[in-house]
N, C-alpha and C positions, 0 to 999 in steps of 0.2 A: 604744115602743122608740125609743131616741134615736139615730137615724141621720141626722137632717136636716143636722147639722153635717158629717157625711161627704159627705152628697149635694152641699152646696155646695162641698166641696173636690174634687169629682171630677176636675177639670182637673189638680190636682197629685198625684192618686193614680194616674194613668195609669202603665203600666209604663215604668220608666226604670232604667237601670243605676245612677245616682247620684241623691242627694237634692240635692247641692250642688255647683256647679263654682266652684272658687276661681280669681280672675283676679288677678294681682299682678305686680309687677316683682321678679324673683328677687334681684337684686343689693341691693335695698333691704330686703326683709322676708323673704326664703325661710328664714333661719336664726334668726329671732326671732319677730316678731309673727305672720306668716302660718303658721309651724311650730306655735306655740302654739294658734292658732285651729283649725288642721287637727286637731291631737291632741285638742282639747276636743270638736270635732264628732264624731270618730270614736269617742271614748270613750263617747258616749251613744247609739252605734248610727246616727249620720248617715252614709250613705255618701258620701264626699266625693272629688271628682276633684281631684288635684293633679298636674301633668305629671310630676313626677319620681318620683311613687308609682305612677302608674297606666298610663304608656306602657311597654308591654313593650320590652324591648331588641330592636333589629333593626326595629321598626315605625317608620313615619314619623310624627314628632312632629306636624307639622302637620295631617296627615290625621286622626290620633287625636283632636287637640283639637277640630277642626271636627266630627268625629263626635259628640263629648262635648256640644258646644254645640248642635248641631242635632237630636240624636236622643236623647241619654242623660241629661240633666240637668233638673232642676225649678226650682232656684233658683240665680241667679248672684250670688256675692258678688265684688264688685270693690274691692280693697283700693287706695285711693289713698295714695301715698306722695309725698314731696318731689320725686323724680326720675322718676316714673312716665312723664310725657309724653316723657321723652327716649328711650323704648323704642317703635319703630316696631311691634315685635312686639305689645306691649300695646295700642297704639293700634288696630291692625287687628282684634286680638281684641275690644275693646271695640265697634268698628263692627258686627262679626258678631253679637254678643250683642244689640245693640239693634236690628239688622234682625230677628233672630229674635223679638224681644219683640213687634214689631209684628204677627206673624202667630200668636201663641201667647198663652196666658194665664199663661206662666211669669213668675217674680218676679225682679227686678233689685234688689239692695241694695248701693247704694254705701256703702263704709266709708272714712271719711276718718281715716287714721291719724296722720300727722304734717303735714298740709297742710289748710288752710282751704277750704271748699267753695266760697268766693268766688274763690279762686285758681284753682281748677279750671275754674270756669264762665267767668271773664273771661281766663284764661290770662295770669296776672300772676306777677312774681317768678320762680323757676325754670321755671314752665311757659312764660313768655315767652321765656326764654333757649333753651328746648328747641325752641320753634317757629321762633325765628330760625334755629337750625341746619337745621331740617326745610326751611325755605323756600330756604335756600342749596343743600341737597343734593338737593332735589327740584323744581328750577326748571321742569322739563318735566312734572311731575305735581301741579300745584297744585290740581287738583280733588280729588286723594286728601288732601292737606294740609287742605283745607277740610272734608272729611268727618271728619278726625279732630277739628277744631275744634268742628263741629257736635255730634259725638257727646259731647265733654266737656261742652259747654253742656247738652246734653239729660239726660245722666246726673246732672249736678249739681243740676238741677231736681227730681229724684226725691226721695222722702223717704229720707234715709239716716241713718246713725250716725256721730257725731263723737266722737274720743277727747278732745281737747283737754287739760285737765289732770287728767282722771280716772285711776283706777287701771286699768292695762292688764288685770289678771285679772278685774276686775269687768266691764270692758268686753267682754271675750271672753264671759263668762257671759251677758251681756245679748244678745250676737249669737246665742249658742246657743239661748237661750230664745225669741228672735224666730223662728228657723228652725223649732224645734219646734211653735210655735203655728201658723205658716203651713202646716206639713206635716200638722196634726193626726197626729202621728207615729205614734200606736199604731193608728190606725183603717184598716181595709181598706174598699174601697167596697162598699156593699150597696144594692139598690135601696130607695127611701125608703119604700114601702108594701108590707110583706109580710104575706101572708095564710096562716093555717093552720100556722103553726110554733111557736106559742106553747107547746103541750103538749110538744112534743120538746125545746124549749129549756129548759123548766122541769126535765125529767127529767134532761137532761145537766148543767145547773147544779147541781142537787141532788146529783149524783154527784161533781161537782168539788168542792163545798163540804163533803163528808163528814168533813173533818178528818184523813183518813188521810194518813201521810207515805210510804206505798208508791207505787211506780210503777204507773200504770194506764194501760190503753189503751182508748179508746172507738172503736168501729167504726160507721160510718153506712152502712148498706147501702141499695140501691135501684136501679131501672133508671135509665138516663140521663135527664136533663132533669127530675127531680122536685125539685131544689133541695138536693141534698146539699152542694155546695160552698157555697151561700149559708148554709146551716145552720152549717156549719163556721165560716165568716167571722163570723157573728154571735156565736157562742159565743167566738171568738177576742177580738172586740173588747170584749165584756162582761167578760171575764176576765183580760185581758192585765196589768192592774196587780196581780193577785195573785202573779205570778212574777217572781223575780229575772232569769231568762233566758227567751226566748221566740222563736219564728220560725214563719212560715207559708209552707209549700212548695206551691205550686199546680201542677197538671199534671204531676205527678212522673213518670207513666209516659211521657208523650210527650217530656219533656225528658230523661229518662234514656236514651232510644233515639237521641238526637241525638249528634253527634261531642263527645266530652268532656262529655256532658250531665251524667252522674252525678258527675264532678269538680266541674262548676260548682254543682250542687245542694249538694254537700258544703261547698263554699266558702261559699255563702249561709248554710247552717245554722250553720256555726261562726262566722261573722262576726256573724249575728244573736244567737247565744247569748251570746258572749262581749263583745258590743257593741263591735266594733272590726274592724279589717282581718284577715282571716284570713291565716294563714302561707301561704306558697307550697305549693300542692298540685298534683301533676302525675298522680298516678294514684289509683285509688279505694282502694287500700292505704294510701297516704300519707294519704288523707282519714280513714280509720278510725283510723289511730294519732294523728293530730292531733285528731280528735274526743275520743278518750278522754283525752288529754292536757288539752284544754281543759275537760273536765267536771270532772277532778281539780282543776285550778287554781281553776274557779269554786266548787266545793264547799269547798275549803280557805279561799277568801276569804270565803264565806258563814258558815263555821264561826268565823273570827276576829272577826266583827262582834259 
């Protein structure tokens, strides 16, 4: 059973609300490169945090972003642009991400959009101009300014991706492929050495592969603790590539009993199936309607291929 790759990636498969956290200077790239990158990630089912999309109205933006950095994201993509260093918000965000990296195994990917890595590391050109302003504006907080400088040097030394004179569309696809490879995107974590489940796996896989195009439901019964969820995860991992849409909802009973738990489960299901951000769902009835609309759209797209 090919689960060793999943075992090695267990740190990245721990529960997180987002696969990717996008850090960028909005004035530079929000409506062009970063937007195109965000859409490309979401389109293949990679849950991505972008502040204007994920922070609910009325919530504190700073608190929500810090929560996403510290607790809810697996991979951090930092988009460096020509005027990135002029934003103290971006610099503070960068410091927070690198501090978090020291205490976790999460990945930081620097993306150099329209700036050379050496300019970021050595703070030359527009970065030198930005820091001249920072040193003038924060004369009493030079320790903070130095932390910003150190963070830029540290992140520029990481293995990143540089646009240079490449086609932007291909560059974005390369980033998406990198993220998919790092996430081992389709795999759920299962223990590396499983015993006594081969026969039931053969039966379920035979049933899945019977060639029928009818809707089918498999039910795994048994007392708690005998491995029902593990069997379901292995079946999911072994068969996920066979289907256009897929989702794995764990602990449904417990989550559905939480406040708005059913609605959150519906959002996850729809987001997974259509490989994108689910529409706004506020009630369980909304979720049912959006679910049927999503299935019809997915079926129509499959029929047109």
